[in-house]
C-alpha positions in Angstrom: 19.7 134.4 200.0 23.2 134.1 198.6 23.9 136.7 196.0 27.3 135.1 194.8 27.3 133.4 191.5 26.9 129.6 191.7 28.9 127.0 189.8 28.0 123.7 188.1 30.7 121.3 187.2 30.9 120.7 183.4 29.4 117.3 182.7 26.6 117.3 185.3 23.5 115.9 184.0 20.8 118.4 182.9 17.5 118.2 184.6 15.2 118.8 181.6 16.7 116.8 178.7 19.8 117.6 176.7 19.0 121.1 175.4 20.5 122.9 178.4 17.3 124.7 179.2 17.1 123.3 182.7 20.8 123.9 183.6 21.0 126.5 186.4 22.8 129.7 185.4 24.9 132.0 187.5 23.0 134.7 189.3 23.0 138.0 187.4 24.9 140.6 189.4 24.0 144.2 189.0 26.3 146.6 187.3 27.1 150.1 188.3 23.8 151.5 187.1 21.8 148.8 189.0 20.7 146.9 185.9 21.4 143.2 185.5 23.6 142.2 182.6 22.0 140.2 179.8 23.5 136.7 179.4 23.8 135.4 175.9 21.2 132.9 174.7 23.9 130.8 173.1 25.0 128.8 176.0 26.6 125.3 175.7 24.3 122.5 176.6 25.0 120.7 179.8 26.3 117.2 180.0 28.1 117.3 176.7 31.5 118.6 177.8 34.6 117.0 176.4 38.2 117.4 177.4 40.3 119.8 175.3 42.2 118.3 172.5 46.0 117.7 173.0 47.9 120.5 171.4 51.1 120.1 169.5 54.3 120.7 171.5 55.7 124.2 171.3 58.5 124.9 168.9 62.1 124.7 170.0 63.0 127.7 172.0 59.4 128.7 172.6 57.5 128.5 175.9 56.5 125.2 177.5 58.5 122.2 178.6 62.1 122.1 177.4 64.1 119.0 176.4 64.9 116.5 179.2 68.1 117.0 181.0 71.1 115.1 179.7 72.1 111.6 181.0 68.6 111.0 182.3 67.0 107.5 181.8 63.3 107.1 182.6 62.0 104.0 184.2 64.0 101.4 186.2 67.5 102.6 187.0 70.3 100.6 185.5 72.1 98.0 187.7 75.2 98.9 189.4 78.4 97.8 187.7 81.5 98.2 189.8 83.5 95.6 187.9 83.2 93.4 184.8 79.5 92.5 185.1 76.4 94.4 186.1 75.0 93.3 189.5 71.8 91.7 188.4 70.9 88.3 186.8 73.1 87.7 183.8 72.5 86.5 180.3 74.7 84.1 178.5 76.3 86.8 176.5 77.1 88.9 179.6 78.7 85.9 181.3 81.0 85.3 178.3 81.7 89.0 178.0 82.6 89.2 181.7 85.1 86.4 181.3 86.7 88.1 178.3 86.7 91.5 180.1 88.5 89.9 183.0 91.2 88.7 180.7 91.5 92.1 179.0 91.4 94.2 182.2 93.7 92.1 184.4 95.8 90.7 181.6 99.1 91.0 183.4 98.0 88.8 186.3 95.9 86.5 184.3 98.5 85.8 181.6 101.3 85.4 184.2 99.2 82.6 185.8 98.1 80.9 182.6 101.5 81.1 180.8 103.4 79.7 183.7 100.9 76.9 184.2 100.7 76.2 180.5 104.5 76.1 180.1 104.8 73.6 182.9 102.1 71.3 181.7 103.2 71.4 178.1 106.8 70.7 179.0 105.7 67.6 181.0 103.4 66.6 178.1 106.2 66.9 175.5 108.6 64.8 177.7 105.9 62.2 178.3 105.2 61.9 174.6 108.9 61.6 173.8 110.0 59.1 176.5 107.0 57.5 178.2 104.5 56.8 175.4 105.4 53.4 173.9 105.1 52.7 170.2 101.6 51.5 169.3 101.4 47.8 168.4 101.3 47.0 164.7 97.8 46.3 163.2 96.9 43.4 161.0 94.9 44.6 158.0 93.4 41.1 157.5 92.2 40.8 161.0 88.5 40.1 161.8 86.3 42.7 163.4 86.7 41.2 166.8 90.5 41.1 166.4 90.5 44.7 165.2 88.5 45.7 168.3 91.0 44.0 170.6 93.9 45.7 168.8 92.2 49.1 169.2 91.6 48.5 172.9 95.2 47.4 173.4 96.5 50.5 171.6 94.3 52.7 173.8 95.5 51.0 176.9 99.1 51.5 175.9 98.5 55.2 175.2 96.7 55.8 178.5 99.5 54.1 180.4 102.1 56.2 178.7 100.2 59.4 179.0 99.0 58.8 182.6 101.8 61.0 184.2 101.3 63.7 181.7 97.5 63.8 182.2 97.9 63.8 186.0 100.4 66.8 185.8 98.1 68.6 183.4 95.1 68.1 185.7 97.0 69.4 188.7 98.2 72.4 186.7 94.7 73.2 185.5 93.5 73.0 189.1 96.1 75.4 190.3 95.3 77.8 187.5 91.5 77.5 188.3 92.2 78.3 192.0 94.2 81.4 191.2 91.8 82.6 188.5 88.8 82.2 190.7 90.3 84.7 193.1 91.2 87.1 190.3 87.6 86.9 188.8 86.0 87.4 192.2 88.0 90.6 192.6 87.1 91.6 189.0 83.4 91.4 189.8 84.0 94.1 192.5 86.3 96.1 190.2 89.3 95.7 192.5 92.9 95.1 191.4 94.6 91.9 192.3 98.3 90.9 192.1 99.7 87.4 191.6 101.0 87.4 195.1 97.7 88.3 196.7 95.9 85.8 194.6 98.3 83.0 195.6 98.1 84.0 199.3 94.3 83.7 199.2 94.1 80.5 197.0 96.9 78.5 198.7 95.0 77.4 201.8 92.2 75.9 199.6 94.4 74.3 197.0 94.7 70.8 198.5 90.9 70.7 199.0 90.4 71.8 195.4 92.7 69.0 194.2 90.8 66.5 196.2 87.5 67.7 194.8 88.8 67.5 191.3 90.2 63.9 191.8 86.9 62.9 193.5 84.9 64.0 190.5 87.3 62.3 188.0 87.2 59.0 189.9 83.4 59.3 190.2 83.0 59.8 186.5 85.4 57.0 185.6 83.7 54.6 188.1 80.2 55.3 186.6 81.4 54.6 183.1 83.3 51.4 184.2 80.3 50.0 186.0 78.1 50.8 183.0 80.4 49.0 180.5 81.3 46.0 182.8 78.2 43.8 182.0 78.7 44.0 178.3 82.4 43.1 178.6 81.6 40.2 180.9 79.0 38.8 178.4 81.2 39.2 175.4 80.2 38.5 171.8 77.7 40.5 169.7 75.2 40.7 172.5 77.9 41.9 174.9 79.1 44.5 172.5 75.6 45.9 172.1 75.0 45.8 175.8 78.4 47.6 176.3 77.3 50.3 173.8 74.0 50.9 175.6 75.7 50.8 179.0 78.4 53.2 177.9 75.8 55.6 176.5 73.8 55.5 179.7 77.0 56.0 181.8 78.0 59.0 179.7 74.6 60.6 180.2 74.8 60.0 184.0 78.3 61.5 184.1 77.3 64.6 182.2 74.3 65.1 184.5 76.5 64.8 187.6 79.3 67.0 186.2 76.8 69.8 185.5 75.2 69.3 188.9 78.6 69.6 190.6 80.0 72.2 188.2 79.8 75.1 190.8 81.5 73.1 193.6 84.9 74.6 192.7 84.0 78.3 193.1 81.9 77.4 196.2 84.9 75.7 197.8 87.2 78.6 197.0 84.9 81.6 197.7 82.7 80.3 200.5 85.6 78.4 202.2 83.7 75.2 202.6 84.9 71.6 202.5 84.8 69.1 199.6 81.4 67.5 200.4 79.7 70.7 201.6 80.8 72.3 198.3 79.2 69.5 196.3 76.0 69.9 198.2 76.2 73.7 197.7 76.7 73.2 194.0 73.7 70.8 193.7 71.5 73.4 195.5 72.5 76.2 193.3 72.1 74.2 190.1 68.7 72.8 191.0 66.1 74.1 188.7 68.7 75.6 186.3 70.4 72.5 185.0 69.6 72.9 181.4 70.6 76.6 181.4 74.0 75.8 183.0 74.4 72.9 180.7 73.7 75.0 177.6 76.1 77.8 178.6 78.8 75.3 179.5 78.5 73.4 176.2 78.6 76.6 174.2 81.6 77.8 176.1 83.5 74.5 175.6 82.5 74.6 171.9 83.9 78.1 171.5 87.1 77.0 173.3 87.4 74.0 171.0 87.0 76.1 167.9 89.6 78.5 169.1 92.0 75.7 170.1 91.6 74.2 166.6 92.3 77.5 164.9 95.6 77.7 166.9 96.5 74.1 166.9 96.1 73.3 163.2 98.7 75.8 161.8 101.2 74.8 164.5 100.6 71.1 163.7 101.2 71.8 160.0 104.4 73.8 160.8 105.6 71.0 163.1 105.1 68.3 160.5 106.9 70.5 157.9 109.9 71.2 160.0 110.1 67.5 161.2 111.5 65.8 158.1 111.3 62.2 159.3 107.7 62.7 160.5 106.6 64.4 157.3 108.2 61.6 155.1 106.6 59.0 157.3 103.2 60.7 157.0 103.4 60.8 153.2 104.4 57.1 153.0 101.5 56.2 155.3 103.8 54.3 157.6 103.6 54.6 161.4 106.1 57.1 162.6 107.1 58.8 165.8 107.6 62.6 165.5 110.8 64.1 166.8 111.7 67.1 168.9 110.9 69.8 166.2 107.3 68.6 165.9 106.9 68.3 169.7 108.4 71.7 170.4 106.3 73.6 167.8 103.1 71.9 168.8 104.0 72.6 172.4 104.2 76.3 171.7 100.8 76.2 170.1 99.5 74.4 173.2 100.9 77.1 175.5 99.2 79.9 173.5 95.9 78.0 173.4 96.0 77.2 177.2 97.0 80.8 178.1 93.8 82.1 176.5 91.3 79.3 177.1 92.1 78.7 180.8 90.8 82.2 182.0 87.7 81.9 179.7 86.7 78.5 181.1 87.4 79.5 184.7 85.7 82.9 184.2 82.4 81.3 182.9 82.3 78.9 185.8 82.8 81.6 188.4 80.4 84.0 186.8 77.8 81.2 186.6 78.2 80.7 190.3 77.8 84.4 190.9 74.7 84.6 188.6 73.0 81.7 190.4 73.6 83.3 193.8 72.2 86.6 192.5 69.1 84.9 191.3 68.5 82.8 194.4 70.1 84.7 197.3 70.2 88.4 196.2 74.0 88.4 196.2 74.0 91.5 194.1 73.2 93.6 197.3 76.1 92.1 199.2 78.4 92.6 196.2 77.4 96.3 195.9 78.0 96.7 199.6 81.4 95.0 199.3 82.3 97.3 196.4 81.5 100.3 198.6 78.7 101.6 196.4 76.6 104.4 198.0 73.1 103.5 199.3 74.0 99.9 200.2 75.3 100.4 203.8 78.8 100.1 205.1 81.2 97.9 203.1 82.2 94.7 204.9 85.8 93.7 205.2 85.6 90.7 202.7 87.1 91.2 199.3 85.6 88.2 197.4 82.1 87.2 196.5 82.0 84.3 198.9 80.4 84.3 202.3 
């Protein structure tokens, strides 16, 4: 026999119904006088136990749990952010914000690059407009639609021939700017400072390959559009014009698809130190499955850049027309006129301001799209955190860019 009191867990099923009469009770121990104590008859029935109700929290300053410690975030810890972006998959707003933060944080280096490049390209453009672009041929108001189309094509050809050197110089200047800004943005992701000299030293070995890549994409796009338009031009007439329209539309769609597919080739070439064709394959691999997302972000970025450019260009154009007396009088009379030096200089200043701001935004979005795709596909955020020297990610490698 065991004289110690027994225990029945609350909620065990009673043996004789639900009245609690069959529930075993603790053994009655004897008191000091040897008599057993009398248990009360009012015992709770077995099998009907319920958990205690939740009590209200104690008042402030009273006993119980105190307030949580400061700067504590429950749940998943925030992503590391050594530089201008958090090291995790990025949203569209974060990509645009990262490009703007790069411009704001490294404004000395960024503006030095973009202002020098913009001054050079705008100077060449002004000289080309003044001395190389021939006067457009006179139009015949009584010409037939076919003759008017021929006159428009001839005028476009004349303008392209005259602006060819300017467009080529502008393209090369934008390539050089993109190369330098790619290095700056790759350092900004890691939160590391960069000077113009170090950016040039790192970008210079890849500059010729980047120029080749840019020219290859330009020739590829022009070739696709030319092949698409050629059947309609060869047929001629109304049917040829309709066929040329359909071909041009299809060619434009193909060019847009290819340009988005190869849009990450430039940062891949600069940061991974690959050749032209491996960079194209690399871009196609990174864009695969995310074409529409990259297309949408690129279109939105270019739309914002266009709106900003118009905000700057329109006032400078109005001022240029106002200070150029001959051009303003010719504009009012409706006659064809060639603007003089005042107009070209004023609009050139507006172009420098526009390019100095839009170049880093465009390059920043492209590089950050590349970083975002590698984070999503290859867990690049771990390598970036290690490169930034953040604790808990292992020793930092010797590389200073996001490539590799």
